[in-house]
C-alpha positions as CSV (number, residue, x, y, z in Angstrom):
1,M,17.2,-15.9,-15.0
2,N,18.3,-15.8,-18.6
3,T,15.7,-14.2,-20.9
4,P,16.4,-12.6,-24.3
5,N,14.0,-9.7,-24.0
6,D,11.9,-7.6,-21.6
7,E,8.7,-9.4,-22.4
8,Q,10.1,-12.8,-21.6
9,F,11.8,-11.4,-18.5
10,F,8.6,-10.1,-17.0
11,A,6.8,-13.3,-18.1
12,A,9.3,-15.5,-16.3
13,L,9.8,-13.3,-13.2
14,P,6.8,-14.6,-11.1
15,Q,7.8,-18.2,-11.6
16,S,11.5,-17.8,-11.2
17,K,13.1,-19.6,-8.2
18,D,16.2,-17.5,-8.3
19,A,14.5,-14.1,-8.3
20,E,15.4,-13.1,-4.8
21,P,15.7,-9.4,-3.9
22,R,18.4,-8.4,-1.4
23,S,17.0,-8.0,2.1
24,E,18.4,-4.4,2.0
25,F,16.2,-3.7,-1.0
26,V,13.1,-5.1,0.7
27,E,13.6,-2.9,3.7
28,A,14.4,0.2,1.6
29,L,11.5,-0.4,-0.8
30,E,9.1,-1.0,2.1
31,A,10.2,2.3,3.7
32,K,9.8,4.2,0.5
33,L,6.4,2.7,-0.3
34,V,5.2,3.5,3.2
35,Q,6.3,7.1,2.7
36,R,4.8,7.4,-0.7
37,A,1.5,5.7,0.3
38,R,0.3,8.9,1.8
39,T,1.1,11.2,-1.2
40,K,-1.0,11.6,-4.3
41,T,1.8,11.3,-6.9
42,N,1.9,10.0,-10.4
43,R,3.4,6.6,-10.9
44,S,5.7,5.6,-13.7
45,K,4.1,3.7,-16.5
46,G,4.9,0.0,-16.5
47,V,6.4,0.0,-13.0
48,V,3.6,0.5,-10.6
49,L,1.5,-2.5,-11.5
50,K,4.5,-4.7,-11.7
51,L,5.2,-3.8,-8.0
52,A,1.6,-4.4,-7.1
53,T,1.4,-7.8,-8.8
54,W,4.9,-9.1,-8.5
55,T,4.3,-12.2,-6.5
56,V,7.8,-13.6,-6.8
57,S,8.5,-14.5,-3.3
58,V,10.1,-11.8,-1.3
59,A,9.5,-14.4,1.4
60,T,12.2,-16.5,-0.1
61,V,15.0,-14.3,1.0
62,A,15.5,-16.2,4.2
63,A,17.6,-19.2,5.1
64,A,19.0,-20.9,8.2
65,V,21.9,-22.5,10.2
66,W,22.0,-24.0,13.6
67,M,22.0,-21.6,16.6
68,M,25.1,-22.6,18.6
69,G,24.7,-23.6,22.2
70,V,21.0,-23.0,22.7
71,T,18.4,-25.7,23.3
72,P,14.6,-25.6,23.5
73,E,14.7,-26.6,27.2
74,M,16.1,-23.1,28.0
75,F,12.8,-21.4,27.0
76,T,10.2,-22.8,29.3
77,Q,9.3,-19.2,30.4
78,S,9.9,-15.9,28.6
79,R,11.4,-12.9,30.5
80,V,8.5,-10.7,29.4
81,E,5.0,-11.3,28.2
82,S,5.1,-10.2,24.6
83,K,2.2,-8.4,22.9
84,A,3.9,-8.6,19.5
85,H,2.3,-10.0,16.4
86,L,3.5,-11.4,13.1
87,V,3.3,-9.1,10.0
88,P,4.0,-10.7,6.6
89,R,6.4,-8.6,4.5
90,S,4.6,-10.2,1.5
91,F,1.7,-12.6,1.1
92,S,2.3,-15.9,-0.7
93,S,0.3,-16.8,-3.7
94,T,-0.9,-20.2,-5.0
95,E,-1.4,-21.2,-8.6
96,I,-4.8,-22.4,-9.4
97,T,-6.7,-23.4,-12.6
98,E,-8.9,-21.1,-14.5
99,S,-11.9,-23.3,-13.7
100,E,-11.3,-22.5,-10.0
101,L,-12.0,-18.8,-10.4
102,S,-15.1,-17.4,-8.7
103,Q,-18.2,-16.7,-10.9
104,A,-17.8,-13.0,-10.2
105,A,-14.2,-13.1,-11.5
106,I,-15.3,-15.1,-14.6
107,R,-17.9,-12.4,-15.4
108,T,-15.2,-9.7,-15.2
109,L,-13.0,-11.8,-17.5
110,E,-15.8,-11.8,-20.1
111,K,-15.9,-8.0,-20.0
112,L,-12.1,-8.0,-20.6
113,Y,-12.5,-10.4,-23.5
114,E,-15.1,-8.1,-25.1
115,K,-12.5,-5.3,-25.0
116,Y,-9.5,-7.5,-25.9
117,P,-10.7,-10.6,-27.9
118,P,-7.2,-12.2,-28.2
119,F,-7.2,-12.7,-24.4
120,R,-9.8,-15.4,-24.7
121,E,-7.5,-17.8,-26.5
122,A,-4.3,-16.7,-24.8
123,E,-2.5,-19.0,-22.4
124,K,-3.5,-18.2,-18.8
125,R,-1.8,-18.7,-15.5
126,V,-3.9,-17.9,-12.4
127,Y,-2.6,-17.1,-8.9
128,V,-4.6,-16.5,-5.8
129,T,-3.4,-14.5,-2.8
130,K,-5.5,-14.9,0.4
131,A,-4.4,-11.8,2.3
132,P,-4.7,-9.0,3.1
133,R,-7.6,-9.5,0.8
134,E,-8.3,-12.4,-1.6
135,V,-7.3,-11.5,-5.1
136,Y,-6.6,-13.3,-8.4
137,D,-3.5,-12.4,-10.5
138,I,-4.0,-13.6,-14.1
139,D,-1.3,-13.7,-16.7
140,F,-2.2,-13.8,-20.4
141,R,0.5,-14.9,-22.9
142,T,0.6,-15.9,-26.6
143,F,3.8,-17.2,-28.1
144,S,4.4,-16.7,-31.8
145,N,6.8,-19.6,-32.5
146,N,7.0,-23.3,-31.6
147,E,10.1,-22.7,-29.5
148,R,8.1,-20.4,-27.2
149,T,10.8,-17.8,-27.3
150,E,8.8,-15.0,-29.0
151,V,5.9,-13.4,-27.1
152,S,3.3,-11.7,-29.2
153,L,0.9,-11.0,-26.4
154,Y,1.5,-10.4,-22.7
155,A,-0.8,-8.8,-20.2
156,R,-1.8,-9.2,-16.6
157,A,-5.0,-8.6,-14.7
158,K,-5.8,-8.4,-11.0
159,L,-9.3,-9.1,-9.7
160,D,-11.0,-9.2,-6.3
161,A,-11.9,-12.9,-5.7
162,K,-15.2,-12.2,-4.0
163,S,-16.7,-9.4,-6.1
164,G,-14.7,-9.9,-9.3
165,L,-13.9,-6.2,-9.4
166,L,-11.1,-5.2,-11.6
167,L,-8.2,-4.0,-9.4
168,G,-5.3,-3.9,-11.8
169,F,-4.5,-4.2,-15.5
170,D,-1.1,-4.2,-17.3
171,L,-0.8,-4.4,-21.0
172,E,2.8,-5.3,-21.7
173,K,2.4,-6.3,-25.3
174,I,-0.9,-6.2,-27.3
175,P,-0.8,-6.8,-31.1
176,G,-2.6,-4.7,-33.6
177,Q,-3.1,-1.5,-31.6
178,E,-3.1,1.5,-33.8
179,N,-2.2,5.1,-32.9
180,V,-5.1,7.2,-31.7
181,E,-5.3,10.3,-33.8
182,G,-4.7,13.7,-32.3
183,A,-2.5,14.9,-29.6
184,P,-3.2,13.5,-26.1
185,S,-5.1,15.9,-23.8
186,K,-6.3,15.8,-20.3
187,E,-9.9,15.8,-21.4
188,R,-9.5,12.9,-23.8
189,I,-7.7,10.8,-21.2
190,E,-10.4,11.5,-18.6
191,R,-13.0,10.3,-21.1
192,Q,-11.1,7.2,-22.0
193,A,-10.5,6.3,-18.4
194,K,-14.2,6.7,-17.5
195,A,-15.3,4.8,-20.5
196,F,-12.9,1.9,-19.8
197,M,-14.0,1.6,-16.1
198,E,-17.7,2.0,-16.6
199,P,-18.4,-1.7,-17.5
200,F,-16.5,-2.8,-14.4
201,L,-17.9,-0.3,-11.9
202,G,-21.3,0.4,-13.4
203,K,-23.2,3.0,-11.4
204,N,-20.6,2.9,-8.7
205,L,-18.4,4.9,-11.1
206,E,-20.4,8.0,-9.9
207,Q,-18.6,7.6,-6.5
208,Y,-15.2,8.3,-8.1
209,R,-14.0,11.7,-8.9
210,I,-11.2,12.6,-11.3
211,E,-8.4,14.3,-9.5
212,Q,-5.2,16.0,-10.6
213,I,-2.1,13.8,-10.3
214,D,0.7,15.7,-8.6
215,G,3.8,15.9,-10.7
216,Q,6.2,14.9,-8.0
217,E,7.9,11.9,-9.5
218,G,10.6,13.9,-11.2
219,A,11.3,15.6,-14.6
220,D,9.9,12.6,-16.6
221,T,6.4,12.9,-15.2
222,V,3.8,14.2,-17.7
223,S,0.6,14.8,-15.8
224,H,-1.8,14.3,-18.7
225,E,-0.5,10.8,-19.4
226,A,-2.4,9.4,-16.4
227,V,-5.5,10.1,-14.5
228,R,-6.7,9.4,-10.9
229,L,-10.1,8.2,-9.9
230,Q,-10.6,8.8,-6.2
231,R,-13.6,7.5,-4.3
232,Y,-15.8,9.8,-2.1
233,V,-18.8,8.9,0.0
234,N,-20.8,11.6,1.7
235,D,-18.2,14.0,0.3
236,V,-15.6,12.3,2.4
237,Q,-12.5,10.7,0.8
238,V,-12.3,7.0,1.1
239,E,-8.6,6.3,1.8
240,G,-6.9,3.6,-0.3
241,D,-9.9,3.4,-2.7
242,N,-8.8,4.8,-6.0
243,Y,-7.5,4.0,-9.4
244,V,-4.5,5.4,-11.4
245,I,-5.0,4.9,-15.1
246,G,-2.1,5.4,-17.4
247,M,-2.0,5.7,-21.2
248,S,0.4,4.2,-23.7
249,D,2.4,6.2,-26.3
250,V,-0.1,5.4,-29.0
251,G,-3.1,6.7,-26.9
252,H,-4.6,3.5,-25.5
253,I,-5.0,2.4,-21.9
254,R,-1.6,1.1,-20.7
255,Y,-2.1,0.2,-17.1
256,I,-4.5,0.4,-14.2
257,N,-3.4,0.5,-10.7
258,S,-5.6,0.5,-7.6
259,G,-5.3,1.3,-3.9
260,D,-5.1,-1.4,-1.3
261,S,-8.8,-1.0,-0.3
262,T,-10.3,-0.2,-3.6
263,G,-13.9,-1.6,-3.9
264,M,-13.8,-3.4,-0.5
265,N,-17.4,-2.3,0.0
266,L,-19.1,-0.4,-2.8
267,D,-22.4,0.0,-0.9
268,A,-22.3,3.6,0.1
269,G,-25.3,3.0,2.5
270,Q,-23.0,1.0,4.8
271,F,-20.7,4.0,5.5
272,P,-21.3,5.8,8.8
273,P,-23.2,9.0,8.2
274,I,-20.9,12.0,8.3
275,A,-23.5,14.1,10.1
276,E,-23.1,11.8,13.2
277,R,-19.4,12.4,13.5
278,P,-18.4,13.9,16.9
279,S,-16.3,17.0,17.3
280,P,-12.6,16.4,16.6
281,K,-11.8,17.6,20.1
282,K,-12.5,14.1,21.5
283,T,-10.3,12.6,18.8
284,E,-7.6,15.1,19.5
285,S,-7.4,13.8,23.1
286,G,-6.5,10.4,21.7
287,L,-3.5,11.8,19.8
288,A,-1.6,12.3,23.1
289,E,-1.6,8.5,23.6
290,V,0.3,7.9,20.3
291,M,2.9,10.7,20.6
292,Q,6.2,9.0,21.0
293,L,9.1,10.4,23.1
294,T,12.5,9.5,21.7
295,Y,16.1,10.5,21.8
296,E,17.3,11.9,18.5
297,R,21.0,12.5,17.5
298,V,21.8,16.0,16.4
299,G,23.7,15.9,13.1
300,K,25.7,13.1,11.6
301,K,28.8,14.1,13.5
302,G,27.0,15.1,16.7
303,V,27.1,12.8,19.8
304,D,24.5,14.7,21.8
305,Y,21.0,13.3,21.9
306,V,18.0,15.6,22.3
307,L,14.4,14.7,23.2
308,R,11.7,14.8,20.6
309,Y,8.0,14.0,20.4
310,S,7.1,12.5,17.0
311,E,4.0,11.0,15.5
312,N,4.2,7.2,15.6
313,F,0.8,5.9,14.7
314,S,-1.3,4.8,11.8
315,R,-2.4,8.4,11.0
316,Y,-6.0,7.5,11.7
317,L,-8.0,8.1,14.9
318,D,-11.6,6.7,15.3
319,A,-14.0,9.6,15.1
320,R,-16.1,8.2,17.9
321,T,-13.5,6.9,20.4
322,G,-10.3,8.7,19.5
323,K,-8.5,5.4,19.4
324,E,-5.9,4.6,16.8
325,V,-7.2,2.6,13.7
326,K,-4.7,0.3,12.0
327,T,-4.9,0.0,8.2
328,I,-2.9,-1.6,5.4
329,L,-2.0,1.9,4.2
330,W,-0.1,2.8,7.3
331,R,0.4,0.3,10.2
332,G,2.5,2.5,12.4
333,E,5.0,1.0,14.9
334,S,4.7,0.1,18.6
335,F,7.1,-1.3,21.1
336,G,6.8,-3.6,24.1
337,D,8.0,-3.0,27.6
338,S,11.6,-2.7,28.7
339,I,13.7,-5.8,28.6
340,A,16.8,-6.0,30.8
341,V,19.8,-7.4,29.1
342,N,23.3,-8.6,30.2
343,P,25.7,-7.1,27.6
344,G,28.9,-9.0,26.8
345,G,30.7,-6.3,24.8
346,K,32.2,-8.8,22.3
347,K,33.5,-7.4,19.0
348,T,35.8,-8.5,16.2
349,M,37.4,-6.6,13.4
350,V,37.5,-7.5,9.6
351,A,40.0,-5.7,7.3
352,S,39.8,-8.0,4.3
353,A,37.9,-10.8,2.6
354,K,40.3,-13.3,4.2
355,E,39.2,-12.3,7.6
356,A,35.4,-12.5,6.8
357,A,35.2,-16.2,7.6
358,A,36.5,-15.5,11.2
359,A,33.8,-12.8,11.5
360,I,31.1,-15.3,10.6
361,E,32.5,-17.8,13.2
362,F,32.5,-14.9,15.7
363,F,28.7,-15.0,15.4
364,G,28.7,-18.7,16.1
365,Q,28.3,-20.0,12.5
366,K,30.2,-22.8,10.7
367,V,32.1,-21.7,7.6
368,E,34.1,-24.8,6.5
369,G,34.4,-24.9,2.8
370,F,33.4,-21.2,2.2
371,T,35.7,-18.8,0.4
372,F,34.8,-15.1,0.9
373,T,35.2,-12.3,-1.6
374,A,34.4,-8.6,-1.5
375,S,30.8,-7.9,-2.6
376,N,30.3,-6.2,-5.9
377,V,27.7,-3.8,-4.6
378,P,28.6,-0.3,-5.6
379,E,29.9,2.0,-2.9
380,Y,27.1,4.5,-3.3
381,M,24.7,1.8,-2.3
382,M,26.5,1.0,0.9
383,G,26.4,2.9,4.2
384,D,29.1,5.1,5.6
385,N,32.4,3.1,5.9
386,E,30.5,-0.1,5.2
387,R,31.9,-3.1,3.5
388,E,30.4,-6.5,2.5
389,Y,31.9,-9.9,2.0
390,Q,30.1,-12.9,0.7
391,A,30.6,-16.6,-0.1
392,K,28.6,-19.4,-1.7
393,K,28.8,-23.1,-1.5
394,G,26.2,-25.0,-3.5
395,E,23.0,-23.3,-2.7
396,R,24.1,-22.0,0.7
397,F,24.9,-18.3,0.7
398,M,26.8,-16.3,3.5
399,Q,27.4,-12.6,3.9
400,V,29.1,-10.5,6.5
401,T,28.9,-6.7,6.7
402,T,31.4,-4.5,8.5
403,V,31.2,-0.8,9.6
404,N,34.5,0.9,10.2
405,N,36.0,-2.7,9.9
406,R,33.9,-3.9,12.8
407,A,31.7,-6.9,12.1
408,A,28.2,-5.5,12.3
409,A,25.9,-8.0,10.5
410,F,25.7,-11.4,8.9
411,K,23.1,-13.4,7.1
412,I,22.9,-16.9,5.8
413,S,20.4,-18.3,3.2
414,Y,19.6,-21.5,1.4
415,P,16.4,-22.6,-0.5
416,E,14.9,-24.9,2.1
417,L,13.3,-22.0,3.9
418,R,11.3,-20.8,0.9
419,E,8.2,-22.7,2.1
420,G,6.3,-23.0,5.3
421,D,5.3,-20.7,8.1
422,P,6.7,-20.0,11.6
423,T,5.6,-22.5,14.3
424,L,7.5,-21.1,17.3
425,T,5.7,-18.6,19.5
426,I,6.8,-14.9,19.5
427,A,7.8,-15.3,23.2
428,E,10.1,-18.2,22.2
429,L,11.5,-16.3,19.3
430,Q,12.1,-13.2,21.5
431,E,13.9,-15.2,24.1
432,R,16.2,-16.8,21.6
433,A,16.9,-13.5,20.0
434,I,17.9,-11.8,23.3
435,L,20.1,-14.7,24.3
436,F,21.9,-14.5,21.0
437,L,22.2,-10.7,21.1
438,E,23.5,-10.3,24.6
439,P,27.2,-11.3,24.0
440,Y,27.5,-8.7,21.2
441,L,25.8,-5.7,22.9
442,D,27.9,-2.8,24.1
443,S,28.4,-2.8,27.9
444,R,26.5,0.5,28.1
445,V,23.3,-1.1,26.8
446,K,21.2,-2.0,29.8
447,T,17.7,-2.2,28.5
448,V,16.0,-2.6,25.1
449,R,12.5,-2.7,23.8
450,M,11.2,-4.9,21.0
451,Q,9.1,-3.7,18.1
452,E,5.7,-5.4,18.3
453,Q,5.4,-5.6,14.5
454,V,7.4,-8.8,13.9
455,Y,8.1,-9.2,10.1
456,V,7.8,-12.6,8.5
457,M,9.1,-13.8,5.1
458,G,8.2,-17.4,4.7
459,R,9.8,-19.1,7.7
460,Q,12.1,-16.2,8.3
461,V,11.2,-14.0,11.3
462,E,12.9,-10.7,11.9
463,L,12.8,-9.2,15.4
464,K,13.9,-5.6,16.0
465,F,15.1,-4.2,19.3
466,V,15.8,-0.6,20.2
467,R,18.2,0.6,22.9
468,E,16.5,2.5,25.8
469,I,18.0,5.2,28.0
470,N,16.2,6.7,31.0
471,G,13.1,4.9,29.8
472,V,13.2,6.6,26.4
473,M,14.1,4.8,23.1
474,V,17.1,5.7,21.0
475,P,15.8,4.8,17.5
476,D,19.2,5.0,15.7
477,Q,20.7,2.4,18.0
478,Y,18.9,-0.8,17.1
479,Y,19.5,-4.5,16.7
480,K,17.8,-7.0,14.3
481,V,17.9,-10.7,14.7
482,T,16.5,-13.0,12.0
483,I,15.4,-16.5,13.1
484,D,14.1,-19.6,11.4
485,G,10.6,-19.6,12.8
486,Q,10.3,-23.4,12.9
487,T,13.7,-24.5,14.2
488,G,14.8,-21.4,16.2
489,E,18.1,-21.2,14.3
490,I,19.7,-17.8,14.0
491,I,20.1,-16.9,10.4
492,G,21.1,-13.3,10.6
493,V,21.8,-10.3,12.8
494,K,22.3,-6.6,12.3
495,L,24.0,-4.5,15.0
496,T,24.5,-0.8,15.6
497,F,26.9,0.6,18.1
498,P,26.9,3.5,20.6
499,H,29.3,6.4,20.0
500,E,32.4,6.5,22.1
501,Q,31.2,9.7,23.6
502,E,27.5,10.5,23.9
503,S,25.3,12.5,26.2
504,F,21.5,12.5,26.6
505,A,19.1,15.3,27.5
506,D,17.4,15.3,30.9
507,V,14.1,13.5,30.5
508,A,12.8,15.2,33.7
509,K,12.4,18.4,31.8
510,V,10.0,17.2,29.0
511,I,6.6,18.7,28.4
512,S,3.6,16.3,28.6
513,P,2.3,14.3,25.6
514,E,-0.9,16.4,25.7
515,E,1.1,19.6,25.2
516,A,3.1,18.0,22.4
517,A,-0.1,16.8,20.7
518,Q,-1.4,20.4,20.7
519,V,1.7,21.7,19.0
520,Y,1.5,18.8,16.5
521,L,-2.1,19.7,15.7
522,Q,-1.2,23.2,14.8
523,H,0.8,21.9,11.9
524,H,-1.4,18.8,11.2
525,P,-5.0,19.7,11.5
526,L,-7.4,16.7,11.5
527,S,-9.9,16.1,8.7
528,P,-12.5,13.3,8.3
529,R,-11.8,10.2,6.2
530,Y,-13.3,6.8,5.7
531,V,-10.9,3.8,6.0
532,F,-11.1,0.0,5.9
533,P,-9.3,-1.2,9.1
534,L,-7.3,-4.3,9.5
535,D,-8.6,-7.2,11.7
536,N,-7.2,-7.9,15.1
537,N,-4.4,-10.1,13.6
538,Y,-3.4,-7.2,11.3
539,N,-3.5,-9.4,8.3
540,R,-6.8,-8.9,6.6
541,I,-8.7,-5.8,5.5
542,Q,-12.2,-5.6,7.0
543,E,-15.2,-4.8,4.7
544,Q,-16.9,-2.5,7.2
545,P,-15.7,1.1,6.8
546,V,-14.9,3.3,9.8
547,L,-15.1,7.1,10.0
548,V,-11.9,8.5,11.3
549,Y,-10.0,11.8,11.7
550,S,-6.8,11.9,9.8
551,A,-3.7,14.0,10.2
552,E,-1.9,15.0,7.0
553,I,1.5,14.1,8.4
554,L,3.5,14.4,5.2
555,K,2.4,17.9,4.3
556,S,4.4,19.4,7.1
557,N,6.8,16.8,8.3
558,G,8.5,17.6,11.6
559,D,8.8,16.8,15.3
560,V,8.1,18.6,18.6
561,D,11.0,19.6,20.8
562,A,10.1,17.7,24.0
563,I,11.6,20.3,26.3
564,T,10.8,23.7,24.7
565,G,7.6,22.7,22.8
566,E,9.0,24.2,19.6
567,W,7.9,22.8,16.2
568,L,10.9,21.5,14.3
569,P,10.2,21.0,10.6
570,N,12.2,18.3,8.9
571,E,14.9,19.7,6.6
């Protein structure tokens, strides 16, 4: 993109075809957002809502080339029956006309027009996203010259398509706003926030409490510049149902950001009565089922693997049954059964950009006409002893990554894969991924397990496998294969490698999951919450709330030593 100023940059971003984040950024951002989703921290002005409403296609990162030597006839039967399911990394949006908005959304717009009359005559672009809930993103723009290079008004609103509820608001540039007299104060900002939200929430505003925003975002955080409205029903917190309202430098509302489940069901009468909740003892028994035993490496330079129990679940256990409840806030991870593999032990070394083409060919890809150069990614953004080489011909892009000069990853992309959805079954995709991986696996790798959350970006499907030893997973030894979900073509791989010398603790000495769960609960006591669960396909938020017990897992991060039962806090 080529824009002369910030306003035009953000105005152009959602429609840009070349705004493709690096896949590493997507993964890192996703991990960071998952971590922060559970903390009540302030969010930087002008950033949070952009992340929430940025519909530029993260799903357009993918691309494809033919997978060499593999034909569909080879996949009449999968080696294992997969229980995996597709999880979109982002949900695609479709542009619609203003006349296609629901009547509830139109009524909300009228309320916005009362507060900001210039919005009524501004140019509007409307986008609808169907999942995990149906929402409208509406851009408002006014250009001040015929060349449409100067923007005098730019704002964005996010509305629930069914109820019309205001979910987000971002005032990038509003003409004519004057400074509010007097120094900003916590009390004034609280009054402004409530007064702004009252037309949109009505009497339901009474269900929201003003809470302190933790100043954990760094030195730039000023707690009185934003306020949080957190919903409670029956004196129980409703997870993911909240607003963060930030103020501008001149004392006006600057942005509104909401939780993923905000306003899904504003009828407090449909929430399970808190008096009927069972004792947490029954729920605690379900915790043992989601404690995960893994091998963890001791120290960066260590080669010995110890056994740990760690939480690996959605954080929410049904108060009635003790079973795990999946939500959009925290999906957790799960893995399928062991898959036996036939490792080939192949490897190739790359010492310079000139040798990068050979590395891509090593992975079975065609590189004729591509000239590789060293990536310009700064070293501090790379992993230890990691190097990148890349090449581009027309709209086709290739990249190879090395670790200690050993080819460890490649990816290929081109624009044709920006549209469409996967059509191959997960069993077919899994089989293709395993057949592709086997020649490059270290000879010591005998079994792997596949993560059941299979991430999708457009037609691109990413399958993750983790090495298994003695029936226990080794999370830092993993393999990712990216496939075109329609053609089955391999378009990327990421490998990790075992250490030359490594030893693993005796799994016969571990304590039981029930014992580990009791240690865990000493540091993570359960408390009641309401959540809006995902449906069975993990793609849509359900409107019926569920009463759960929740463990505050980020307040005392740590694992349980699987042999001694000792609590090991994270450093």
